[in-house]
C-alpha positions as CSV (number, residue, x, y, z in Angstrom):
1,M,27.7,2.8,14.2
2,Q,26.8,5.1,11.3
3,V,24.6,3.7,8.5
4,E,24.5,5.5,5.1
5,Y,23.3,4.8,1.6
6,R,25.0,5.6,-1.6
7,K,23.6,5.1,-5.1
8,A,25.6,2.5,-6.9
9,E,27.4,3.3,-10.2
10,L,28.8,1.0,-12.8
11,S,32.2,1.3,-11.2
12,D,30.8,-0.4,-8.1
13,A,30.1,-3.6,-10.0
14,K,33.1,-5.4,-8.4
15,V,32.2,-4.6,-4.8
16,L,28.5,-5.5,-5.5
17,I,29.6,-8.9,-6.8
18,E,31.5,-9.5,-3.6
19,I,28.5,-8.5,-1.5
20,Y,26.1,-10.7,-3.6
21,N,28.4,-13.7,-3.5
22,A,28.8,-13.5,0.3
23,A,25.1,-12.9,0.9
24,F,23.7,-15.5,-1.5
25,Y,26.3,-18.3,-1.2
26,S,24.0,-20.2,1.2
27,D,21.2,-20.0,-1.4
28,Y,23.4,-21.3,-4.1
29,V,24.4,-24.3,-1.9
30,K,20.8,-25.0,-0.8
31,Y,19.1,-24.7,-4.2
32,G,22.0,-25.6,-6.5
33,E,21.3,-22.4,-8.4
34,C,20.9,-18.7,-7.5
35,P,20.8,-15.9,-10.1
36,A,22.4,-13.4,-7.7
37,Y,25.4,-15.7,-7.0
38,G,28.4,-15.8,-9.4
39,M,27.4,-12.8,-11.6
40,T,30.0,-11.6,-14.1
41,K,31.0,-7.9,-14.2
42,E,28.9,-7.4,-17.4
43,M,25.8,-9.0,-15.7
44,M,26.2,-6.8,-12.6
45,E,26.5,-3.7,-14.7
46,K,23.4,-4.6,-16.6
47,S,21.6,-5.2,-13.2
48,I,22.7,-1.8,-12.0
49,E,21.1,-0.2,-15.0
50,N,17.9,-2.2,-14.7
51,Y,17.5,-2.2,-10.9
52,P,18.9,1.0,-9.5
53,K,20.9,0.0,-6.4
54,F,22.0,1.6,-3.2
55,L,25.1,0.4,-1.3
56,I,24.5,0.0,2.5
57,L,27.5,1.6,4.2
58,L,28.3,0.8,7.8
59,D,31.0,3.3,9.0
60,N,31.8,3.9,5.3
61,E,32.3,0.1,4.6
62,P,30.0,-1.5,2.0
63,V,28.1,-4.3,3.8
64,G,25.0,-4.7,1.8
65,C,22.7,-3.6,-1.0
66,V,19.1,-2.6,-1.6
67,S,17.6,-2.1,-5.0
68,S,14.2,-1.6,-6.7
69,R,12.7,-0.7,-10.0
70,K,9.5,1.0,-11.0
71,V,7.1,-1.6,-12.5
72,E,4.2,0.8,-13.2
73,E,2.8,4.0,-11.8
74,G,2.9,3.7,-8.0
75,T,4.3,0.2,-8.0
76,Y,7.9,-0.8,-7.3
77,E,9.6,-4.2,-7.2
78,V,12.4,-4.9,-4.7
79,G,15.1,-6.5,-6.7
80,C,17.5,-7.2,-3.9
81,L,17.9,-6.6,-0.2
82,C,21.0,-8.3,1.2
83,V,23.6,-7.9,3.9
84,V,26.8,-9.9,4.2
85,P,26.5,-12.6,6.8
86,E,28.8,-11.1,9.4
87,Y,26.6,-8.0,9.6
88,Q,23.2,-9.7,9.5
89,G,20.9,-9.6,12.6
90,K,21.9,-6.0,13.4
91,G,18.8,-4.3,12.0
92,L,20.5,-3.1,8.8
93,G,17.9,-4.8,6.5
94,T,15.0,-3.2,8.4
95,Q,16.7,0.2,8.1
96,A,17.4,-0.3,4.4
97,M,13.7,-1.1,3.7
98,R,12.7,2.0,5.7
99,F,15.2,4.0,3.6
100,M,13.6,2.8,0.4
101,T,10.1,3.6,1.4
102,S,11.1,7.2,2.4
103,H,13.6,7.7,-0.5
104,I,10.9,6.8,-3.1
105,T,8.1,9.3,-2.6
106,D,5.5,8.2,-5.2
107,W,5.0,4.6,-4.2
108,D,1.7,3.0,-3.4
109,K,2.9,-0.6,-3.5
110,F,6.2,-2.6,-3.1
111,T,6.4,-6.2,-4.3
112,L,9.1,-8.8,-4.0
113,V,9.7,-12.6,-4.4
114,T,11.7,-14.9,-2.2
115,P,11.7,-18.7,-1.6
116,I,8.9,-19.7,0.6
117,D,11.0,-22.1,2.6
118,K,13.4,-19.4,3.7
119,E,11.7,-18.9,7.0
120,Q,14.0,-16.2,8.3
121,N,13.4,-14.1,5.2
122,V,9.6,-14.7,5.3
123,K,9.5,-13.7,8.9
124,F,11.7,-10.6,8.2
125,Y,9.5,-9.3,5.4
126,T,6.2,-10.0,7.1
127,E,7.0,-9.2,10.7
128,K,9.6,-6.4,10.4
129,C,8.8,-4.8,7.1
130,G,5.0,-5.1,7.0
131,F,4.7,-7.2,3.8
132,D,1.9,-9.7,3.2
133,I,2.2,-12.9,1.2
134,V,-0.3,-12.6,-1.7
135,S,0.6,-15.7,-3.7
136,T,3.0,-18.6,-4.3
137,E,4.4,-20.0,-7.5
138,M,7.1,-22.2,-8.9
139,D,10.3,-20.6,-10.2
140,G,12.0,-23.5,-11.9
141,S,12.3,-26.1,-9.1
142,V,12.0,-23.6,-6.3
143,K,8.7,-22.6,-4.7
144,V,8.6,-18.8,-4.1
145,A,6.2,-16.4,-2.4
146,R,5.2,-13.1,-3.7
147,F,5.0,-10.3,-1.1
148,L,3.1,-7.1,-1.2
149,L,3.5,-3.9,0.9
150,K,0.8,-1.2,0.6
151,R,1.2,2.4,1.6
152,D,-0.4,2.9,4.9
153,K,-3.5,5.1,5.2
154,L,-2.5,5.8,8.8
155,K,-1.3,9.3,9.5
156,L,0.5,11.2,12.2
157,V,-1.0,14.6,12.7
158,R,-0.2,17.3,15.2
159,P,-3.0,18.0,17.8
160,A,-5.3,20.9,16.8
161,K,-8.4,22.6,18.1
162,E,-10.6,20.5,15.9
163,H,-9.4,17.3,17.7
164,K,-10.8,18.4,21.0
165,Q,-13.9,16.2,21.3
166,Q,-12.1,13.3,19.7
167,A,-9.2,13.6,22.1
168,L,-11.5,13.7,25.1
169,D,-13.3,10.6,23.9
170,F,-10.0,8.9,23.2
171,T,-8.8,9.6,26.7
172,Q,-12.1,8.4,28.3
173,E,-11.8,5.1,26.5
174,F,-8.6,4.3,28.3
175,F,-10.2,5.2,31.7
176,D,-13.3,3.1,30.9
177,N,-10.9,0.2,30.2
178,G,-9.3,0.6,33.7
179,E,-6.2,2.3,32.3
180,K,-5.1,5.5,34.0
181,I,-1.8,6.0,32.1
182,I,-1.6,6.9,28.4
183,N,2.0,6.6,27.3
184,G,3.2,9.2,24.9
185,S,0.3,11.5,25.6
186,E,2.3,14.3,27.2
187,M,0.0,14.4,30.3
188,L,-3.3,14.3,28.3
189,D,-4.2,11.6,30.8
190,H,-3.8,14.1,33.7
191,T,-6.1,16.9,32.5
192,D,-9.6,17.5,31.2
193,D,-8.6,20.9,29.9
194,Y,-7.8,20.1,26.3
195,D,-7.1,23.7,25.3
196,S,-4.4,24.2,27.9
197,W,-2.9,20.9,27.0
198,L,-2.9,21.8,23.3
199,A,-1.2,25.1,24.2
200,G,1.5,23.3,26.1
201,V,2.3,20.6,23.6
202,T,2.4,23.3,20.8
203,A,4.8,25.4,22.8
204,N,7.1,22.4,23.5
205,T,7.7,21.9,19.8
206,S,10.1,24.9,19.7
207,A,13.4,25.5,21.6
208,E,12.2,29.1,22.0
209,T,9.0,28.3,23.7
210,V,9.5,24.9,25.4
211,D,8.8,24.6,29.1
212,P,12.2,25.2,30.8
213,N,11.7,22.0,32.8
214,W,11.1,19.9,29.7
215,V,12.7,19.1,26.4
216,V,11.7,19.9,22.8
217,T,9.0,17.4,22.0
218,D,6.7,16.7,19.1
219,T,3.3,15.1,19.8
220,F,1.2,13.4,17.2
221,F,-2.2,11.8,17.1
222,A,-2.4,8.7,14.8
223,T,-5.5,8.8,12.7
224,D,-7.0,6.2,10.4
225,A,-8.4,6.6,6.9
226,A,-11.6,8.0,8.3
227,G,-9.8,10.6,10.5
228,K,-10.5,8.7,13.7
229,I,-7.8,9.1,16.4
230,V,-6.5,5.5,17.0
231,G,-3.3,6.3,18.9
232,I,-0.9,8.9,20.3
233,I,2.9,9.1,20.1
234,D,5.6,11.6,21.1
235,L,9.2,12.4,20.1
236,R,11.5,13.9,22.6
237,H,14.5,15.3,20.7
238,T,16.9,15.2,23.7
239,L,16.9,13.5,27.0
240,N,17.5,15.3,30.3
241,D,18.4,13.6,33.6
242,F,14.7,12.8,34.4
243,L,14.1,11.3,30.9
244,K,17.3,9.2,30.6
245,N,15.5,6.1,31.7
246,F,12.3,6.9,29.8
247,G,13.6,7.4,26.3
248,N,12.8,9.5,23.3
249,S,9.3,8.2,22.7
250,G,6.2,6.8,24.2
251,Y,3.1,5.6,22.4
252,S,-0.4,4.2,23.1
253,V,-3.2,2.7,21.0
254,R,-6.8,3.1,22.2
255,P,-8.1,-0.2,23.6
256,T,-10.7,-0.9,20.8
257,E,-8.1,-0.5,18.1
258,R,-5.4,-2.8,19.4
259,R,-4.0,-5.9,17.6
260,K,-4.2,-4.2,14.3
261,G,-0.5,-3.3,13.9
262,Y,-1.0,0.4,14.6
263,A,1.7,0.7,17.2
264,T,4.3,-0.8,14.9
265,R,3.3,1.5,12.0
266,M,3.1,4.6,14.3
267,L,6.7,4.0,15.5
268,A,8.0,3.4,12.0
269,M,6.5,6.7,10.9
270,L,8.0,8.5,13.9
271,L,11.4,7.1,13.0
272,D,11.2,8.8,9.7
273,I,10.3,12.1,11.4
274,A,13.2,11.7,13.8
275,K,15.7,11.1,11.0
276,Q,14.4,14.1,9.1
277,S,15.0,16.2,12.2
278,G,18.6,15.2,12.3
279,M,18.5,12.6,15.0
280,T,20.7,9.5,14.6
281,E,19.2,7.1,17.1
282,L,16.3,6.7,19.5
283,H,16.2,5.1,23.0
284,L,12.9,3.6,24.1
285,S,12.0,2.1,27.5
286,V,9.5,-0.7,28.0
287,E,8.4,-2.8,31.0
288,K,9.9,-6.3,30.8
289,T,6.3,-7.7,31.0
290,N,5.0,-5.6,28.1
291,E,5.5,-8.2,25.3
292,P,3.4,-6.4,22.7
293,S,5.4,-3.2,23.0
294,I,8.7,-5.1,23.0
295,K,7.7,-6.7,19.7
296,T,6.8,-3.3,18.3
297,I,10.2,-1.9,19.2
298,V,12.1,-5.0,17.9
299,K,10.1,-5.0,14.6
300,N,11.4,-1.4,14.1
301,G,15.0,-2.4,14.6
302,G,15.3,-2.0,18.3
303,V,18.3,-3.6,20.0
304,Y,18.4,-4.3,23.7
305,E,20.8,-2.0,25.6
306,R,20.3,-2.3,29.3
307,S,17.7,-2.7,32.1
308,F,16.7,-0.6,35.1
309,E,14.2,-0.6,37.9
310,F,11.4,2.0,38.4
311,E,8.9,2.0,41.2
312,G,9.7,-1.7,41.9
313,E,9.2,-2.7,38.2
314,L,11.9,-3.9,35.9
315,A,12.2,-2.2,32.5
316,D,14.5,-2.4,29.5
317,I,16.0,0.2,27.2
318,Y,16.2,-0.5,23.5
319,K,18.1,1.5,20.9
320,I,17.0,2.1,17.3
321,A,19.6,3.4,14.9
322,L,18.3,5.7,12.2
């Protein structure tokens, strides 16, 4: 399944009308009115000019659309994000929103409006895309919610010498919390020699210097606005026989910084890095009992693939298409 995006031209008006009519028919039936349903060719052409659109292509077939326009410096409004019914629930909407936030480089905020009683849409934007509801209002006879997405201050940074003391404190916090394994740390939890660990993870970023028993891997600390290390995550560019059940990435958030959404945002940022490196999909493993991590993966478009057993514990493999 290959997902691509192509900027819509005026000549795409007909296919966009077909997509809109399929995607918004249920809204038209429910509310008795829907501006996106039943548009004429002239109306769609004007919409293409006012709200630059990208066709969502699945194996070269148009199955959806995502559009936005610049409202003011740093602020963009999502005009439409839709997928035809038969292809909904496959993570295409999540990928499309991720495409927009990476394609548009100068954004600080994204806004959008959708009916408040469309629970599936509200859940999608808040839980999978990271939006917050900031207000509600009446649009004619329909109550709508206004959503806001702010650019995250969280950063993924490569380990460096200046992180040494922070990294040691970060590791110790896990140990003090009774946790001996730090997923995604590339064995930082197995050494107190930060300098040697740093040399190893740095070497493993290149095919020329990677450990012959390992695979090319990028490792990142996640730091907050103040520069504090709040998490760690890695990206394995390929999978060898040993890693086939462990996937392309592992991640951990320090105990005192959990339940703040960091893991979801860390993984979302890593997906952009993976895509930029030429990867088309990621496989991630998670214990069946680790509900928070499962939610993190699903929020980022993860789809269950299979299960396996490791050291007497059942685990699942999820795939995220990029």
